[in-house]
C-alpha positions in Angstrom: 66.8 -2.8 79.9 66.7 -5.1 76.9 63.5 -6.9 75.9 63.5 -10.3 74.2 61.0 -12.8 73.0 62.2 -16.3 73.9 61.0 -19.8 73.1 61.6 -22.3 75.8 60.7 -25.9 76.4 57.9 -27.0 78.8 60.6 -28.3 81.2 62.4 -24.9 81.2 59.1 -23.2 81.8 58.4 -25.4 84.8 61.9 -24.6 86.2 61.3 -20.9 85.7 58.0 -21.2 87.6 59.8 -22.9 90.5 62.6 -20.3 90.6 59.9 -17.6 90.5 58.1 -19.1 93.4 61.2 -19.9 95.4 62.5 -16.3 95.3 59.1 -14.6 95.3 59.8 -12.9 92.0 57.2 -10.9 90.2 57.4 -12.5 86.8 59.4 -15.0 84.6 61.6 -12.2 83.4 63.0 -11.8 86.9 63.3 -15.6 87.1 65.3 -15.7 83.9 67.6 -12.9 85.2 68.1 -14.7 88.5 69.1 -18.0 86.7 71.3 -16.3 84.2 73.1 -14.1 86.8 73.7 -17.0 89.2 75.1 -19.1 86.3 77.1 -16.2 85.0 78.9 -15.8 88.3 80.6 -19.1 87.7 81.6 -18.1 84.2 82.8 -14.6 84.9 84.5 -15.0 88.3 85.1 -18.6 89.1 86.3 -19.3 92.6 89.3 -21.5 93.1 88.7 -24.8 94.9 90.2 -25.0 98.4 92.1 -28.1 97.4 93.7 -26.3 94.5 94.7 -23.4 96.7 96.4 -25.8 99.2 98.2 -27.5 96.4 99.5 -24.3 95.0 100.6 -23.2 98.4 102.5 -26.4 98.9 104.2 -26.1 95.5 105.2 -22.5 96.2 107.0 -23.7 99.4 109.1 -26.3 97.5 112.7 -25.6 96.7 113.2 -24.7 93.1 115.5 -26.7 90.8 117.8 -24.9 88.4 117.9 -27.0 85.3 119.3 -24.3 83.0 117.8 -24.7 79.5 115.4 -27.0 77.7 118.3 -29.3 76.6 119.4 -29.8 80.2 115.8 -30.4 81.2 115.4 -33.1 78.6 118.6 -34.8 79.7 117.7 -34.7 83.3 114.3 -36.3 82.8 115.2 -38.7 80.0 113.4 -37.0 77.2 116.1 -37.1 74.6 
């Protein structure tokens, strides 16, 4: 386990006290760990939103268009 001395604002301190009370934690170290780990889940393994999954499923069902190369793509979509 790593130990660290931290300086936090009064507002952050109040939030840690609330987290500590909500989850019946022993001390602020556990509250800090709870907050960091719950925030970290979103950073390390973000879940895909259901709307995004539906959109990708719809796109994957669409018929593909063979455009050949980049030059053909530009001609087809007026990008020349």
